[in-house]
C-alpha positions in Angstrom: 18.4 -10.2 15.3 18.1 -8.4 18.6 18.6 -4.9 17.0 15.3 -5.3 15.2 13.3 -4.9 18.4 12.2 -1.6 19.8 13.4 -2.3 23.3 17.0 -3.1 22.2 17.1 0.2 20.2 15.8 2.2 23.2 18.6 0.6 25.3 21.1 1.4 22.6 20.0 5.0 22.5 20.3 5.3 26.3 23.9 3.9 26.2 24.9 6.3 23.4 23.4 9.3 25.2 25.3 8.3 28.4 28.6 8.0 26.4 27.9 11.4 24.8 27.3 13.0 28.2 30.5 11.6 29.6 32.5 12.8 26.6 31.1 16.3 26.8 32.0 16.4 30.5 35.5 15.3 29.7 35.9 17.9 27.0 34.5 20.6 29.3 37.1 19.8 32.0 39.9 19.9 29.4 38.5 23.1 27.8 38.3 21.7 24.2 35.7 22.6 21.6 32.7 20.3 21.8 31.4 20.9 18.3 34.7 20.0 16.6 35.4 16.7 18.5 35.0 13.7 16.2 33.9 11.4 19.0 31.0 13.8 19.8 30.0 14.0 16.1 30.0 10.2 15.8 27.9 9.7 18.9 25.4 12.3 17.9 25.2 10.6 14.4 24.5 7.2 16.0 21.8 8.7 18.2 20.1 10.2 15.2 20.3 6.8 13.4 18.8 5.1 16.4 16.0 7.6 16.6 15.2 7.0 13.0 15.0 3.2 13.6 12.7 3.8 16.7 10.4 6.0 14.6 10.3 3.2 11.9 9.2 0.7 14.6 6.5 3.1 15.8 5.3 3.6 12.3 5.1 -0.2 11.6 3.3 -0.8 14.9 0.7 1.9 14.0 0.3 0.4 10.6 -0.3 -3.1 12.0 -2.9 -1.7 14.5 -4.7 0.1 11.7 -4.8 -3.1 9.6 -6.1 -5.1 12.5 -8.9 -2.6 13.1 -9.8 -2.6 9.5 -9.9 -6.4 9.4 -12.0 -6.6 12.5 -14.4 -4.0 11.1 -14.6 -5.9 7.8 -15.4 -9.1 9.6 -18.1 -7.4 11.7 -19.7 -5.9 8.6 -19.6 -9.3 6.8 -21.3 -11.1 9.7 -23.9 -8.5 10.7 -25.9 -7.6 7.5 -26.7 -11.1 6.1 -30.5 -10.7 6.2 -30.8 -7.2 4.7 -29.1 -7.6 1.3 -31.0 -10.9 0.6 -34.2 -9.1 -0.6 -32.5 -6.6 -3.0 -30.6 -9.4 -4.7 -33.8 -11.1 -5.7 -35.0 -7.9 -7.3 -31.8 -7.3 -9.1 -31.8 -10.7 -10.9 -34.9 -10.0 -13.0 -33.6 -6.6 -14.0 -30.4 -8.2 -15.4 -32.5 -10.6 -17.4 -34.7 -7.9 -18.8 -31.6 -5.8 -19.7 -30.1 -8.8 -21.5 -33.4 -9.4 -23.4 -33.4 -5.7 -24.6 -29.8 -6.0 -26.0 -30.5 -9.1 -28.1 -33.1 -7.5 -30.3 -30.8 -4.6 -31.1 -28.1 -6.9 -32.3 -30.6 -8.8 -34.5 -32.0 -5.6 -35.9 -28.5 -4.3 -36.9 -27.7 -7.6 -38.7 -31.1 -7.5 -40.5 -30.5 -4.0 -41.9 -27.3 -5.2 -43.4 -25.2 -2.4 -42.1 -22.2 -1.7 -44.3 -21.9 -4.2 -47.2 -18.7 -6.1 -47.1 -16.2 -6.0 -49.9 -15.2 -9.4 -51.4 -11.6 -10.5 -50.7 -9.1 -10.5 -53.5 -7.8 -13.9 -54.5 -4.2 -14.5 -55.5 -5.3 -15.4 -59.0 -7.0 -12.0 -59.4 -4.0 -10.1 -58.2 -2.1 -8.2 -61.0 0.9 -10.0 -62.4 4.3 -8.4 -62.0 
């Protein structure tokens, strides 16, 4: 669709403004009211709609540019610091193992103490008869 491009909408706006200008000149020569003329109202409305579409194009273009910059920045960060994080990762692994070793004795200690004693389940035979 051609109307989805910014250039077409700019041309459309220029044509509408030219039509509006010609209509206003005609009304001025006739001496009629400009504000009450339905053709003037319609043209101004179409110009406003076209301006909204142009603003939407500009917004989308700005969003696309921001995403491109963010992607380029992310790729640059990914490629650059390959050497620096390698050393901290080696240190982090033993810490995780030590933390896991600390958690296991706690679980065993809780089960050894017994915690809260469990109640035996009722069997259907033990249930009171109706």
